[in-house]
C-alpha positions, -999 to +999 in steps of 0.1 A: +701-408-479+709-413-451+744-442-442+731-475-443+746-494-412+741-524-432+758-516-455+741-513-494+762-539-515+729-560-503+704-538-508+724-531-542+720-573-550+686-582-538+663-549-545+643-536-566+625-568-570+622-575-607+589-593-615+564-592-586+538-622-594+507-623-580+465-623-577+441-597-569+436-612-537+476-598-528+470-569-535+451-560-499+473-577-480+512-585-487+515-566-515+504-532-500+526-541-466+553-547-486+551-519-508+546-499-476+574-509-454+594-502-479+585-476-488+590-462-447+625-478-452+629-452-487+618-420-461+642-436-436+673-428-460+676-469-452+668-484-492+677-465-521+644-479-541+614-462-544+593-490-547+602-528-535+589-542-573+599-537-608+572-549-623+537-564-612+522-596-627+485-601-617+482-640-625+439-629-622+413-658-615+385-680-636+352-666-622+320-690-630+292-677-650+276-662-624+305-643-614+319-657-580+349-672-579+360-709-588+365-726-553+360-756-536+347-748-510+320-731-524+314-765-545+317-750-574+347-767-600+348-793-622+366-828-610+394-829-629+399-872-624+362-875-641+376-850-667+402-865-674+390-903-671+364-886-700+388-866-717+421-873-712+443-855-698+457-832-726+422-821-731+416-808-700+449-792-700+440-773-732+403-764-712+421-750-684+445-733-707+413-714-730+383-708-705+404-679-691+404-657-731 
């Protein structure tokens, strides 16, 4: 590894990141981008870790019955205000937590 002109103290403190949390849509953009640039820095000897993240967690998303992403712009979401008025906020929270199982 070549000598890092900025020193390794800060890099050793910050890298690698313990946990990266993101959705599948992140994989194409900044996750791929950050891994690419980190690999470039590793190949140049400017960072000591091959990967920028120790662990990756994708939280997933809830899809509609037709398999499409739930989205306000698509108009396929349930209005939470109406649901809370009918059933209460705790019922809505439980429903959303269990919906993706």
